[in-house]
C-alpha positions in Angstrom: 84.6 165.1 82.5 83.4 164.2 85.5 81.7 160.9 85.3 78.6 159.8 88.0 76.7 156.7 88.4 73.2 155.8 89.8 71.7 152.4 89.3 68.0 151.3 90.3 64.5 149.7 90.1 62.6 152.7 88.8 59.7 151.3 89.6 56.3 153.2 89.4 58.8 156.9 88.9 57.4 159.0 91.3 58.6 162.2 92.6 61.7 160.3 95.0 63.4 159.2 91.7 63.7 161.9 90.0 64.9 163.6 93.2 68.0 161.5 93.0 68.5 161.5 89.3 68.3 165.6 90.1 70.9 165.0 92.6 73.2 162.8 90.8 73.2 165.4 87.9 74.7 167.5 89.9 77.8 165.8 91.2 79.5 165.9 87.7 79.4 166.2 84.0 78.2 162.4 83.0 75.5 160.9 84.6 74.4 156.9 84.0 71.6 155.8 85.0 71.5 151.7 85.5 68.3 150.1 85.7 68.0 146.8 87.5 66.1 143.5 84.9 62.8 141.8 86.7 65.1 138.6 86.7 67.7 141.0 88.5 65.4 142.4 91.1 64.4 139.3 92.5 67.6 137.7 92.8 68.1 140.9 94.8 65.1 140.7 97.1 62.4 143.0 95.2 59.6 141.2 95.8 56.8 142.8 93.3 58.1 144.9 90.7 55.5 145.9 88.1 56.3 147.8 85.3 58.3 145.9 83.1 62.2 146.8 82.3 61.5 148.5 79.0 59.3 150.9 80.9 61.2 151.9 84.1 63.6 152.1 81.3 61.5 154.7 79.4 60.6 156.2 82.4 64.2 157.4 82.9 64.6 158.5 79.4 61.8 161.1 79.6 63.6 162.4 83.2 66.3 163.7 80.5 68.6 163.7 83.3 70.7 160.7 82.2 72.9 161.0 79.9 73.8 157.6 79.0 71.1 154.7 80.6 72.3 150.7 81.1 71.0 147.8 81.9 72.2 145.7 85.7 71.3 142.4 85.6 73.9 140.6 88.2 75.9 140.6 91.3 78.9 142.3 90.4 78.0 144.4 87.8 78.3 147.4 89.8 82.7 146.9 89.7 82.6 146.4 86.4 80.7 149.1 84.7 82.6 151.6 87.1 85.9 150.5 85.7 84.3 149.9 82.7 83.2 153.9 81.9 85.8 154.9 84.0 83.9 156.5 87.1 84.4 159.1 89.4 81.5 159.0 91.3 79.0 156.4 93.0 75.5 157.8 94.6 72.5 155.9 95.8 70.1 157.1 98.3 70.6 157.4 101.9 68.6 154.5 102.8 71.1 152.4 101.6 74.2 153.5 104.0 77.2 151.6 104.0 76.0 149.6 102.0 77.9 149.9 98.8 80.9 151.6 101.0 83.0 149.0 99.9 83.5 150.7 96.2 85.2 153.3 97.7 88.3 150.9 96.2 87.1 152.4 93.3 85.4 155.3 92.8 84.4 157.8 95.4 80.9 157.2 97.0 78.2 160.0 97.8 74.8 158.7 99.6 72.2 161.3 99.2 69.9 162.2 101.2 66.4 160.8 101.1 63.8 162.7 99.9 61.0 164.0 103.4 57.9 164.3 100.8 56.6 162.9 97.9 53.6 163.5 96.0 50.9 160.2 96.2 49.8 160.6 92.4 51.5 158.5 90.2 54.0 160.9 87.8 52.6 158.4 84.8 50.0 156.2 85.9 46.6 157.1 87.7 46.7 153.3 88.0 48.7 152.3 90.6 49.7 155.5 93.9 52.6 156.0 95.8 50.9 155.2 99.9 52.6 157.4 102.1 52.7 155.4 105.2 53.8 156.7 109.2 55.2 153.9 111.1 53.3 154.3 115.1 56.7 153.3 117.0 60.4 153.5 117.3 61.7 150.7 118.9 63.0 147.5 117.1 60.4 146.9 115.6 60.7 150.5 112.7 64.2 149.9 112.5 63.3 146.2 110.5 60.7 147.7 108.8 62.5 150.4 107.0 65.3 148.0 105.9 62.2 145.9 104.4 60.6 148.5 103.3 62.9 149.0 100.4 62.5 146.6 98.1 58.8 147.2 98.7 57.4 149.0 95.6 54.9 152.3 96.0 55.2 152.9 99.6 57.3 155.9 101.5 57.6 156.3 104.6 57.2 159.6 105.3 56.9 160.5 109.1 56.4 158.7 112.8 55.1 158.4 115.7 55.8 158.1 119.3 55.3 159.4 123.0 58.2 159.2 124.5 60.1 161.5 123.2 63.5 160.6 123.5 63.1 156.8 122.0 61.2 159.7 119.5 64.2 162.0 119.3 66.9 158.8 118.6 65.4 157.8 115.4 64.9 160.8 114.1 68.2 161.9 114.2 68.9 157.9 112.7 66.7 157.2 109.7 66.0 161.2 109.0 62.1 160.6 109.4 60.1 163.8 111.6 58.6 162.3 114.1 55.2 163.2 116.0 55.4 163.2 119.5 51.5 164.6 121.1 49.8 165.2 118.4 48.6 162.2 116.6 45.7 163.3 114.7 49.2 165.8 113.4 50.2 162.9 112.4 47.3 160.8 110.2 47.1 163.8 108.4 50.5 164.0 106.6 50.2 159.7 105.5 47.8 157.2 103.8 48.4 154.6 105.5 49.7 153.6 109.6 52.6 150.9 110.9 51.8 150.4 114.3 54.3 148.3 115.8 53.4 149.9 119.6 53.0 147.7 122.7 50.5 145.4 122.2 47.8 147.5 124.2 48.1 150.5 122.4 47.2 148.1 118.9 43.4 148.8 119.0 43.1 152.1 119.9 45.6 153.5 117.3 43.9 151.4 114.2 40.4 152.5 115.5 41.3 156.3 115.4 43.3 156.4 112.2 40.7 153.7 110.3 38.1 156.7 112.0 41.2 159.3 109.9 40.5 157.6 106.3 43.9 155.7 106.5 44.9 151.9 105.6 46.5 150.2 108.7 48.7 147.9 109.0 49.3 146.5 112.1 51.6 143.9 114.1 49.0 141.0 116.2 46.9 141.5 118.1 45.3 144.3 116.4 42.7 143.5 119.7 42.7 142.4 123.0 38.8 140.9 122.1 36.7 139.8 120.1 34.4 142.5 119.6 37.3 145.1 119.3 38.7 143.3 116.5 35.3 142.8 115.1 34.4 146.5 115.7 37.9 147.4 113.9 37.1 145.0 111.1 33.6 146.4 110.6 34.9 150.4 110.0 38.0 149.2 107.5 34.7 147.7 105.2 32.2 150.3 105.6 35.2 153.1 105.0 36.0 150.8 102.0 40.2 150.9 103.4 42.4 147.7 104.2 43.4 145.9 107.5 46.1 144.2 108.1 47.4 141.7 110.6 51.4 142.0 111.3 51.5 138.2 111.0 54.4 138.2 108.5 54.6 133.7 108.5 50.8 134.3 106.7 52.7 135.7 104.2 56.1 134.4 102.9 55.9 131.9 99.6 57.1 129.2 101.1 54.5 128.6 104.0 52.1 128.7 101.7 53.9 126.5 99.2 54.3 124.5 102.5 50.3 124.8 103.0 50.0 123.4 99.5 51.6 120.8 100.1 49.7 119.4 103.0 46.8 120.3 101.1 47.2 118.3 98.0 47.6 115.3 100.0 50.9 114.2 99.9 50.5 113.0 103.4 46.8 111.5 103.9 44.1 113.4 106.2 45.6 115.4 108.9 45.9 114.4 112.3 47.8 116.7 114.3 49.1 119.7 113.9 52.0 121.2 116.8 54.0 125.1 116.1 56.5 125.4 118.0 58.0 129.3 118.6 60.0 130.4 122.0 62.6 132.5 122.3 65.2 133.8 125.3 64.0 137.4 125.6 66.3 139.6 127.7 64.8 139.9 131.6 64.7 143.8 130.7 62.6 143.2 127.5 59.3 144.6 127.9 57.9 140.9 126.8 59.7 139.9 130.1 58.8 143.1 132.0 55.0 144.3 131.1 53.3 142.0 133.0 49.5 143.1 132.7 50.8 142.6 128.6 54.3 141.0 127.9 54.8 137.2 128.4 54.7 134.2 125.8 51.3 134.1 124.7 50.9 137.9 123.5 54.2 137.7 121.5 54.1 134.4 119.9 51.0 132.8 119.9 49.2 133.8 116.9 51.6 132.2 115.1 52.2 128.7 115.9 48.2 129.0 115.8 48.0 130.3 112.1 49.4 126.6 110.6 46.4 124.9 113.3 44.1 127.3 111.6 45.1 127.2 108.4 45.1 123.5 108.4 42.5 122.7 110.3 40.0 125.1 110.3 38.7 128.0 112.7 35.7 126.2 114.4 37.1 124.1 116.7 35.3 122.1 119.9 37.4 122.1 123.1 39.9 125.0 123.6 42.7 124.8 126.7 45.5 127.0 127.8 48.4 126.0 130.4 50.9 128.3 131.2 54.0 128.5 133.3 55.0 131.8 135.2 57.6 134.0 137.1 57.3 135.1 140.3 55.8 138.5 138.5 52.4 136.5 137.2 53.8 136.3 133.9 54.0 133.9 131.4 57.7 132.7 130.5 56.3 129.8 128.6 52.0 128.8 127.1 50.9 125.9 125.6 47.6 125.9 124.0 45.7 123.3 123.2 42.9 122.4 120.5 40.3 119.0 119.3 38.5 119.6 116.5 36.4 116.5 115.3 39.8 115.6 112.6 41.9 115.8 114.8 44.0 117.6 117.0 46.5 121.2 118.0 49.2 122.3 119.9 50.3 125.3 119.8 53.7 126.0 122.2 55.5 129.8 123.0 57.6 131.3 124.9 60.0 133.9 126.3 62.2 132.4 129.0 61.5 128.1 128.6 63.2 127.5 125.9 62.7 124.9 123.1 62.8 122.6 119.6 60.8 125.3 117.4 59.3 123.4 114.3 56.5 122.9 113.0 55.0 119.3 112.8 52.4 118.8 110.0 51.5 114.1 110.7 49.3 113.2 109.0 47.6 109.2 107.8 50.4 108.7 104.7 53.4 110.6 106.9 54.3 113.1 108.0 56.3 117.2 107.2 58.4 118.6 109.4 59.9 121.8 109.5 62.6 123.3 111.3 63.3 126.7 113.2 62.6 128.8 111.7 59.7 127.7 110.4 58.0 130.5 110.5 60.3 131.5 108.4 59.6 128.8 105.5 62.8 128.2 104.1 62.7 124.3 104.2 61.1 121.6 104.7 60.4 117.6 104.3 58.1 115.2 103.7 58.6 111.9 105.7 57.0 108.7 105.3 56.8 105.0 106.5 59.9 104.6 104.6 62.8 106.3 105.8 64.3 106.6 103.2 61.7 107.9 101.4 62.6 111.6 102.1 60.9 115.1 100.2 63.4 118.2 100.2 61.4 121.5 99.3 63.1 124.4 99.3 60.8 127.9 99.0 62.4 131.2 98.1 63.1 133.7 101.0 64.2 136.8 100.8 65.0 139.1 104.5 62.8 138.3 107.6 60.3 137.8 106.1 59.3 141.1 106.6 58.9 142.9 102.7 55.8 139.8 102.0 53.6 141.6 104.4 54.9 145.3 103.4 53.7 144.4 100.1 50.6 142.6 100.2 49.8 145.7 102.4 50.7 148.4 99.5 49.0 146.2 96.4 46.2 145.4 98.5 45.5 149.2 98.6 46.3 149.6 94.7 43.6 147.0 94.3 45.8 143.9 93.0 45.5 141.5 95.9 41.2 141.3 97.2 41.5 137.8 98.0 42.3 137.4 101.7 42.9 133.9 101.0 47.0 134.3 103.2 45.2 135.4 106.4 41.4 135.4 106.4 39.2 137.8 108.9 37.9 134.5 110.6 41.2 133.3 111.5 42.1 136.6 113.1 38.9 136.5 114.6 39.3 133.2 116.2 43.8 134.1 117.6 41.1 137.3 118.4 38.6 134.9 120.2 41.4 133.1 122.3 43.5 136.1 123.0 40.6 136.9 125.5 40.0 133.8 126.7 43.3 133.9 127.7 43.4 137.8 129.5 40.8 136.7 131.1 42.0 133.7 132.8 45.1 136.5 133.2 43.2 138.9 134.6 41.2 136.3 137.0 45.1 135.0 137.7 45.9 138.4 139.2 42.5 139.1 141.3 43.3 135.1 143.2 46.8 136.8 144.1 46.0 139.9 145.4 42.7 138.0 147.4 45.5 135.9 148.3 47.9 138.6 149.3 45.3 140.7 151.3 44.5 137.1 153.7 48.5 137.0 154.4 48.4 140.6 155.3 45.2 140.0 157.0 46.9 136.5 159.1 50.3 137.9 159.5 48.7 141.4 161.6 
């Protein structure tokens, strides 16, 4: 008898799960299905499991495909089970390709092709539904989204869109996802929600068209380059009862929320200064370093560095000053934003061509909090006081690269589970867009001045 084993969470059981089990059953004579426990799911990074272990087991049992159902509750169990049950074939979906190659030493490993499309209606629960999602843009963020989506229940990626056909075809071949190139409206017809990871200047238009078509929107920052544009998108989303979520993943990470709670709990007294820095030396040929209109440090990282300032001081600043170091093309390789409040001050620093210490420092009247680089992922922070011998260390939970928390928040809001927007509020996004507009106006003015000087120089030479 040929024995096959497969594992999964099987949360919010849907047609995709049924298809995997059906294909797994055809690989042998006897199918064993391992269902993960809530504790093990949490350990391996699954962030929003909704159904209990017993419910998930019952859903697998109802298919009639499993000859035996077991529980997976610890790391290393797959090898133990393969040996214990004399397994011939281990199989999982193709989104895990390569992850379990090490099991080839114990049995045959087969990755089953992904389900191209699944029903948006749950087989069992009318309260929840699978969200069919499309990705706009197939650059560096799209593969990261696919990788992190595996750890979030309720989201199913069905297609992508990119006007650049070469990039789109490469993405389609590698990830087995259909890619649309010219007809954005046709792309929207196949989805319930969209993740926008295209160049900065395209976010607003893609988001607007998606909302007008009745689709929920998760957009990389900035969703718009002016305050009016962002207000328009929020009004449109509210009128149509749709979710519009800005992709600043730090806001949704549990560690960052814990840091804010520590500050707001009064542990370091009254807050007087917040300083946040996010820099990296980007590839000189990258979009951030070559797009003189919509690249640069500010549009890449300013939202992240402004986030803790707005969270701790609010959005009603008295003064703002923006200074940049420009390269020969006029693109900002390093930008500093200074905000003055009645109760204190904040400094946001970001760079793509200048490297600095990427830390977050929150200074208070009784001590300070230090979160070292990469503070935007918030894996660790310390509280220090006047007495240098007193140091408190906090190490919050953190999984993956943080994107899964953002995706989970998006799915929860769509399903009505998380309507409280405190993690990233509309007012905070509008305040960021206001500062973005100031920066963009300054950039345009600089370009006009450079053009005038260039014309004068040419005239003088003549």
